[in-house]
C-alpha positions as semicolon CSV with decimal commas, in nm:
position;residue;x (nm);y (nm);z (nm)
1;X;0,383;-0,261;2,807
2;X;0,443;0,058;2,809
3;X;0,475;0,253;3,159
4;X;0,562;0,552;3,331
5;X;0,952;0,528;3,440
6;X;1,028;0,825;3,661
7;X;1,445;0,901;3,686
8;X;1,534;0,647;3,412
9;X;1,648;0,796;3,099
10;X;1,521;0,627;2,751
11;X;1,717;0,297;2,690
12;X;1,725;0,406;2,302
13;X;2,101;0,475;2,207
14;X;2,197;0,785;2,277
15;X;1,920;0,939;2,417
16;X;1,905;1,121;2,731
17;X;1,565;1,184;2,704
18;X;1,282;1,051;3,037
19;X;1,187;0,705;3,000
20;X;0,833;0,758;2,985
21;X;0,706;0,405;2,809
22;X;0,761;0,052;2,973
23;X;0,762;-0,112;2,595
24;X;0,743;-0,510;2,565
25;X;0,832;-0,658;2,281
26;X;0,794;-1,048;2,149
27;X;0,956;-1,103;1,751
28;X;0,878;-1,343;1,556
29;X;1,199;-1,519;1,612
30;X;1,131;-1,582;1,995
31;X;1,339;-1,306;2,117
32;X;1,168;-1,086;2,380
33;X;1,261;-0,697;2,458
34;X;1,210;-0,529;2,743
35;X;1,278;-0,169;2,739
36;X;1,211;0,188;2,855
37;X;1,152;0,508;2,573
38;X;1,076;0,814;2,583
39;X;0,777;0,925;2,329
40;X;0,957;0,971;2,025
41;X;1,130;0,638;2,077
42;X;0,787;0,452;2,180
43;X;0,734;0,560;1,795
44;X;1,057;0,452;1,658
45;X;1,052;0,084;1,815
46;X;0,709;0,041;1,612
47;X;0,851;0,150;1,305
48;X;1,159;-0,091;1,380
49;X;0,957;-0,406;1,439
50;X;0,710;-0,333;1,135
51;X;1,045;-0,324;0,917
52;X;1,142;-0,631;1,060
53;X;0,812;-0,819;0,999
54;X;0,759;-0,675;0,600
55;X;0,592;-0,690;0,330
56;X;0,314;-1,023;0,382
57;X;0,363;-1,193;0,063
58;X;0,138;-1,212;-0,244
59;X;-0,123;-1,431;-0,258
60;X;-0,174;-1,653;-0,598
61;X;-0,465;-1,539;-0,736
62;X;-0,755;-1,788;-0,725
63;X;-0,757;-2,042;-0,992
64;X;-0,953;-2,050;-1,354
65;X;-1,171;-2,375;-1,374
66;X;-1,106;-2,469;-1,754
67;X;-1,371;-2,400;-2,001
68;X;-1,647;-2,634;-1,994
69;X;-1,840;-2,683;-2,404
70;X;-2,238;-2,788;-2,356
71;X;-2,533;-2,816;-2,612
72;X;-2,660;-2,502;-2,670
73;X;-3,029;-2,637;-2,674
74;X;-3,052;-2,849;-2,362
75;X;-2,720;-2,825;-2,159
76;X;-2,574;-3,157;-2,204
77;X;-2,203;-3,129;-2,112
78;X;-2,010;-3,244;-2,413
79;X;-1,658;-3,365;-2,485
80;X;-1,603;-3,154;-2,726
81;X;-1,237;-2,874;-2,824
82;X;-1,402;-2,506;-2,765
83;X;-1,469;-2,288;-3,050
84;X;-1,528;-2,581;-3,313
85;X;-1,667;-2,463;-3,603
86;X;-2,056;-2,576;-3,664
87;X;-1,978;-2,768;-3,975
88;X;-1,733;-2,984;-3,770
89;X;-1,962;-3,039;-3,454
90;X;-2,133;-3,338;-3,417
91;X;-2,531;-3,348;-3,287
92;X;-2,581;-3,373;-2,938
93;X;-2,675;-3,671;-2,866
94;X;-2,999;-3,582;-2,616
95;X;-3,161;-3,307;-2,858
96;X;-2,952;-3,327;-3,234
97;X;-2,848;-2,984;-3,208
98;X;-2,535;-2,842;-3,308
99;X;-2,530;-2,503;-3,086
100;X;-2,320;-2,459;-2,821
101;X;-2,262;-2,314;-2,532
102;X;-1,922;-2,214;-2,336
103;X;-1,916;-2,216;-1,968
104;X;-1,604;-2,060;-1,783
105;X;-1,614;-2,095;-1,386
106;X;-1,389;-1,825;-1,208
107;X;-1,357;-1,776;-0,879
108;X;-1,223;-1,471;-0,641
109;X;-1,181;-1,404;-0,241
110;X;-1,400;-1,129;-0,041
111;X;-1,253;-1,074;0,340
112;X;-1,446;-0,863;0,611
113;X;-1,301;-0,654;0,842
114;X;-1,436;-0,516;1,161
115;X;-1,312;-0,233;1,424
116;X;-1,537;-0,121;1,736
117;X;-1,507;0,206;1,888
118;X;-1,650;0,273;2,259
119;X;-1,625;0,643;2,418
120;X;-1,731;0,687;2,766
121;X;-1,875;0,994;2,891
122;X;-2,003;1,194;3,204
123;X;-2,366;1,301;3,214
124;X;-2,382;1,700;3,218
125;X;-2,016;1,712;3,013
126;X;-2,003;1,891;2,717
127;X;-2,008;1,729;2,379
128;X;-1,657;1,564;2,283
129;X;-1,589;1,560;2,656
130;X;-1,498;1,173;2,666
131;X;-1,345;1,038;2,963
132;X;-1,232;0,685;2,790
133;X;-1,193;0,574;2,451
134;X;-1,124;0,172;2,338
135;X;-1,066;0,107;2,017
136;X;-1,022;-0,306;1,933
137;X;-1,043;-0,498;1,580
138;X;-0,908;-0,518;1,281
139;X;-0,637;-0,273;1,170
140;X;-0,438;-0,207;0,813
141;X;-0,091;-0,144;0,811
142;X;0,032;0,029;0,497
143;X;0,377;-0,093;0,502
144;X;0,278;-0,438;0,565
145;X;-0,051;-0,413;0,285
146;X;-0,167;-0,624;0,504
147;X;-0,457;-0,620;0,795
148;X;-0,360;-0,685;1,200
149;X;-0,481;-0,634;1,507
150;X;-0,491;-0,359;1,721
151;X;-0,659;-0,255;2,091
152;X;-0,616;0,053;2,243
153;X;-0,724;0,222;2,544
154;X;-0,695;0,576;2,673
155;X;-0,802;0,710;2,979
156;X;-0,794;1,075;3,086
157;X;-0,945;1,012;3,409
158;X;-0,645;0,757;3,543
159;X;-0,398;0,952;3,302
160;X;-0,342;0,622;3,122
161;X;-0,269;0,473;2,769
162;X;-0,214;0,089;2,640
163;X;-0,186;-0,036;2,318
164;X;-0,179;-0,395;2,179
165;X;-0,089;-0,415;1,817
166;X;-0,039;-0,767;1,610
167;X;0,123;-0,773;1,233
168;X;0,036;-1,012;0,988
169;X;0,281;-1,288;1,084
170;X;0,190;-1,552;1,367
171;X;0,266;-1,314;1,660
172;X;0,547;-1,135;1,518
173;X;0,510;-0,834;1,777
174;X;0,226;-0,730;2,010
175;X;0,204;-0,554;2,356
176;X;-0,011;-0,804;2,573
177;X;-0,362;-0,610;2,603
178;X;-0,367;-0,663;3,047
179;X;-0,061;-0,467;3,029
180;X;-0,076;-0,067;3,076
181;X;0,033;0,250;3,051
182;X;0,070;0,464;3,349
183;X;0,187;0,819;3,304
184;X;0,268;1,048;3,628
185;X;-0,001;1,330;3,591
186;X;0,313;1,541;3,749
187;X;0,549;1,464;3,462
188;X;0,406;1,686;3,126
189;X;0,654;1,443;2,942
190;X;0,451;1,192;3,031
191;X;0,134;1,368;2,980
192;X;0,216;1,430;2,633
193;X;0,339;1,058;2,614
194;X;-0,032;0,952;2,710
195;X;-0,158;1,056;2,401
196;X;-0,184;0,769;2,134
197;X;0,074;0,778;1,878
198;X;-0,109;0,697;1,585
199;X;0,143;0,556;1,436
200;X;0,052;0,202;1,394
201;X;-0,220;-0,023;1,284
202;X;-0,403;0,151;1,001
203;X;-0,160;0,438;0,971
204;X;0,211;0,465;0,813
């Protein structure tokens, strides 16, 4: 969870910038962290957790089933080695043919991912002047070579920004979608921090 914190320094070691993001981190080993961070270190904590999670292990390739030999005329399956010379083949018991057909079956996987972007606008406003933008769905993290989940909501009228991230492991890190960042409109640093960082999800 990230939210504005006025009058407090960033919790990152050695940083004296204002803490503009309240961040909650849930690690895969059960540890929880609650930090007040500046914009730069809000990005840094995401990068650190991405590194902790690490790449997703490669899945083994789908198995290739053994080849089968069938009669080339009637299709009857035969108990015969593949590649046997024609003069050594026994005639098919059904049709008497010595023609052969070798059948090989292979499998592969197909994954489908989706993401939805919703934009809120006011009647009469110029094109592109949205007040709310929400992104929800699957998101690819190149650091992990794997898909995770991302929810991002930006509301310019409330000057707020929230982001929820789940990496490929079982709940390795996430910011609960119900939590929000509320920035102080009078604080220029907070205004800058209300912009999405774009550093997690489908980004490096």
